[in-house]
Each structure stands twice: as structure tokens, then as C-alpha cells.
C-alpha positions, 0 to 999 in steps of 0.5 A: 500500500502506498498513499501520498499526502494528497490521497491522505487528505482526500481519504480523511476529508472533514476528519482532518485538522492539520498536517505537519511534515514534508509534502513528499511523505508516502504512507506504506503500513499502519500499526496500532501497536507501538510494540510491533512498529517497524522502521517506516511504519505509520502509527495510529494511537487508539483510545482503549478502555485501559490505555491510550495509544497517545502515551506511546507515540514517542516509543513508536518514533524511537522504534522507527515510525515515520509518522502518526495520527493524533487527536490529543495535544502532544508534547514539545518533545514529540514536535522536536522529534518531528522536526529533527527526524523529518517525521510526519504527523496528522492531527485528526478529530478521532484516530479510530475514525481516521483509521476507518476512513483511510481503510475505506479509501484504500478499499476504493482505490485498489478495488479488489473483490472483498468477501465478508464472513459472519456467523456465531461459529466457524468464522476464523476457520472458514476465513483461513480455509477460503484464504488458503483456496484463493491464495493458490492462484490469486493475490489474497489478503486475509484478516490476521487471527480474529481481527473481526471488529471495528479496528481489525477490519480496517487494519485488514483492508490496509494490508492490500495493495495494487496487486491484491485480487481478493480480501477475506474479512471476518465480521464479528458482533455482540451488539446490534449495529456492529455488522452494519458499521463494518459493512460500511467500511469494507463494502464487500462484494460477497457476504457469507452467513455461516450460522446463527445461534445463541452466542452473545444472547445476553446482549440482546432483548431476545433471539429475534433481535440477535438474528436481526443483528446478524442479518445486517450483512444481507441488508447492507450488501451491494445490490449486485452482491452475492449473499451465501446463506446456510440452508439451515437459516430458512427457518430463522430468517422470516423474509429473504426479501429483506436481504439484498444481492443474489442469494444462494444456499450452502449446507445439507439441504438438497436444494442448496447450490453447494451441499454436503451429503456425507462426512466422516472423521478419521485420524487425518481429519475430516472427509466430506462429499460435496456437490457444487452445482451438480458436480461431485467432489471429495474434500479433505480437511486436516483438522477435527470436527465434522461440523466443519462440513458446513464451513467447507460447503460455504468455501466451496460455494464461494470459490465456485462463484469466483471461478476457482478450479476444483483442483485449487479448492481441494488442495487449498483446503487439504493443505491449509494450516488449521487455526490454533485453539480450534479443536487443536490436537496435541499428542504428549507422552504415554499416549496422552492427548489434549484437544484445545478448543478454548478460543471461544464457547457458546451452546452450539459450539459446545454441542459440536465439540462434544459430538466430535469428542464422542467420535475420537477413539480412546484407550483411556478416559475422556476428560473435559475441562469446561470453562463457563460460557459468557454473555448469556445473560439471564439464560446462563443457568439454563444453557449450562444445565442443558450442557450438563444433559449433553455431557451426561449423554456423551462418552465423557468420563470426567468433568472439571468446571471453572467459572461461576456458571459451571457450578450449575453444570457440575451440580447436575453431573455430580450425582450421575453414577457414570460421571466424575464432576468437580468444580473449581474457582481457581485455575491453578487448583484445577490444574493440580487436580487434573494433573494428579488424576491423568493416566496414560492414553487419556484424552483431555478436551479444553473447552470454554470462553476465551476469558477462561484462559484454559490454554494455560492448562494445556501449556502446563500439562505439555511442559510437565509431560514433555519436559 
């Protein structure tokens, strides 16, 4: 990406207050983290709930930043640095809005095909999968990690340049209006809605309002855009007429443009039979979870409309690097296995994890560490108790709960004759207990919301067993 002074002024419009620096400045790369600044980067300080990026402007300059946005008064020391080092400073009304407006300009300037993905589950896996497929034959930018909010989406768009052909972004939300805002920034050509479940339900009046929030992708899509919907959403969306663009379905429905008919999990991953507009193919995904059949169908549908060959679709998915902390399997000494699925959790993703866990052969015991599900509001007790019923009907032998709301789950399982269940308020105590009880050939599934930090248990067990 190369943006000159004239273009910066055009991009920022009324958001711009003043520019300090030389007229020959060219903006190449934007960073919001002063710790990761490289020589020549442009620093954008963001005001967060716990910090103010303006406090790190001098740090960014010391590390080689060529320029920066600012919306607050800056010190004389900083201005002296600008003059001495010929840095470039852009005063704006709001640095976050400036970042968003700049990314919108870059999106319009280079004008690649932009694909946006949303859903309660599977966004990152699907994004990585589609990115791997498109990258086989085209210059493709995909969002890093889970950069799926009002900061992450602009940063992804700013990664493109004149050679970029495709950009794949995630769009997350936990309040109404968030996807609408992201759609205005990214202006995607293709929208993919993977699924809708009760994730973040505590932030909404009811499930209908949550559906309304997710449907913002379809309502804000370009009129000539393409909207790919899971065929399971027919019963959730009241009116497809409210959605814009050409609408095609993927999933298990026989009428879907791209459907999966059969799938199986083996030691190498998941194999899915896919029919794309009447053409049969077999896709291999190198990770755990038969629920990925829907994600694969979504990717195949999108790639088909983008004229990607079946060969590139098959090889792109089979050779992809699966995202960390999404049913991530690690084999330790003495046959002990750990599955880390602790990046996020909601009722539907828990169900998918348990179904996958049931399919895995085990010569020892199946042990599940359950972190509480967040943002369920007044329905938290209900969903944790429903989860207890699912675990009771599964092949799980032992359950360790962490987080206040898992008390409901553990209390229900304690009296079951074929289950061992225990609640912990302290993660270190949980680790000590599970470490004592582990035996050869056991399999441990770590599942919970990101706030539970269950990956620390995986780290300790790995160090203990492999050290």
C-alpha cells in the first residue's frame, strides 16, 4: 500500500485538522501497536478502555515510525522529534475514525473483490480455509487471527495493495449495529452467513433481535452482491426479501447450490462429499470436527462463484494450516492427548465439540475441562444445565468446571453414577487436580470462553509431560 499526502487528505476529508511534515511523505503500513512498529511504519494511537495509544507515540518514533495520527495535544518533545527526524504527523478529530476512513479509501482505490464472513461459529476457520483456496492462484489478503471488529477490519483492508485480487474479512458482533458499521467500511462484494445461534444472547432483548443483528450483512450488501446463506437459516430468517444481492444456499439441504451429503472423521481429519452445482467432489480437511462440513460447503460455494478450479479448492483446503485453539490436537507422552478448543464457547459450539469428542477413539478416559460460557445473560443457568444433559449423554468420563456458571453444570453431573464432576474457582487448583488424576492414553478436551484462559492448562500439562 502506498498513499501520498494528497490521497491522505482526500481519504480523511472533514476528519482532518492539520498536517505537519514534508509534502513528499508516502504512507506504506499502519500499526496500532507501538510494540510491533517497524522502521517506516505509520502509527495510529487508539483510545482503549485501559490505555491510550497517545502515551506511546514517542516509543513508536524511537522504534522507527515515520509518522502518526493524533487527536490529543502532544508534547514539545514529540514536535522536536518531528522536526529533527523529518517525521510526519496528522492531527485528526478521532484516530479510530481516521483509521476507518483511510481503510475505506484504500478499499476504493485498489478495488479488489472483498468477501465478508459472519456467523456465531466457524468464522476464523472458514476465513483461513477460503484464504488458503484463493491464495493458490490469486493475490489474497486475509484478516490476521480474529481481527473481526471495528479496528481489525480496517487494519485488514490496509494490508492490500495494487496487486491484491481478493480480501477475506471476518465480521464479528455482540451488539446490534456492529455488522452494519463494518459493512460500511469494507463494502464487500460477497457476504457469507455461516450460522446463527445463541452466542452473545445476553446482549440482546431476545433471539429475534440477535438474528436481526446478524442479518445486517444481507441488508447492507451491494445490490449486485452475492449473499451465501446456510440452508439451515430458512427457518430463522422470516423474509429473504429483506436481504439484498443474489442469494444462494450452502449446507445439507438438497436444494442448496453447494451441499454436503456425507462426512466422516478419521485420524487425518475430516472427509466430506460435496456437490457444487451438480458436480461431485471429495474434500479433505486436516483438522477435527465434522461440523466443519458446513464451513467447507460455504468455501466451496464461494470459490465456485469466483471461478476457482476444483483442483485449487481441494488442495487449498487439504493443505491449509488449521487455526490454533480450534479443536487443536496435541499428542504428549504415554499416549496422552489434549484437544484445545478454548478460543471461544457458546451452546452450539459446545454441542459440536462434544459430538466430535464422542467420535475420537480412546484407550483411556475422556476428560473435559469446561470453562463457563459468557454473555448469556439471564439464560446462563439454563444453557449450562442443558450442557450438563449433553455431557451426561456423551462418552465423557470426567468433568472439571471453572467459572461461576459451571457450578450449575457440575451440580447436575455430580450425582450421575457414570460421571466424575468437580468444580473449581481457581485455575491453578484445577490444574493440580487434573494433573494428579491423568493416566496414560487419556484424552483431555479444553473447552470454554476465551476469558477462561484454559490454554494455560494445556501449556502446563505439555511442559510437565514433555519436559
